[in-house]
N, C-alpha and C positions, 0 to 999 in steps of 0.2 A: 558614883562608880565605886566598886567594892576595892578595899585594900587588897593588896598581895599578901599572902600568908608569909611570916618570917620564917625563913629557913632554919630548920632545927638542927641541933647538934646531933652528929651520930655518936651513938655510945660506944660502939664497937671499934677498937682500934683496927686500923687498916693494916693488912697482911703485908709483907714485904718478901720477894724472893731472892735468895743469895744467888749472885751471878755465877760465882765459883761453883755452887752446888749444882746448878743447871749445866754448867760446863761439864762438870764430872759425869752427869746423868747422860749427856750427849756421847762423850767419848767412851763410856761403857757400853751404851747401846750400839755405836759402830762396831766396837770390838767383837759384841756377841753377833751381829747380824752377819759381818763379813767373815769372820774367822770359826764358826760354830762347826766341829767336826761333822762332816757328811751333809750339812744342810746350809752351810754359810754361803753367801754369794761368791767370795773368792774362790771357796773349796769346790763349789760346782764348776767354775770356769778352769780353774789351774789344780794342779797337785800340790796341796799344801800338807807337810807330814804332820802327824800326832804330835810331835816335840814341839810344834809351834801353835797347834790348833787347840789343844786341851789347856795349856797354860793361858793363852789368850782369853779362852772363854771364861775360865776362873777370875782372872784379872778383870775382865769386862762386868762379870756379875758382882764382883767386890766393889769396884767403882760405882755401880748402880746402887749397891746397898749404901755405901757411904754417901753417894748424893742425894738420896731420898730421905736419909735420916737427917734432919734439921734443915730440910730444903726452905720451908716457910719460917720467917722470922716475925716476931710481932714489934711494932713501931715503937 
């Protein structure tokens, strides 16, 4: 019988995902999808004024940008 090949070491380090950054991405995406002026899911069902919609959109986009920046960490 042939011997089994020895498992080789993987030279690439395994990437890790920051859970806090992933949470920020989810919260930012929810804000954008729910409260976007004119096309958000809550705006289509209820009247939500521009005083809430525009700042929520900008905060959601900022959270998305901050979350995607540095999402993957090297081990």
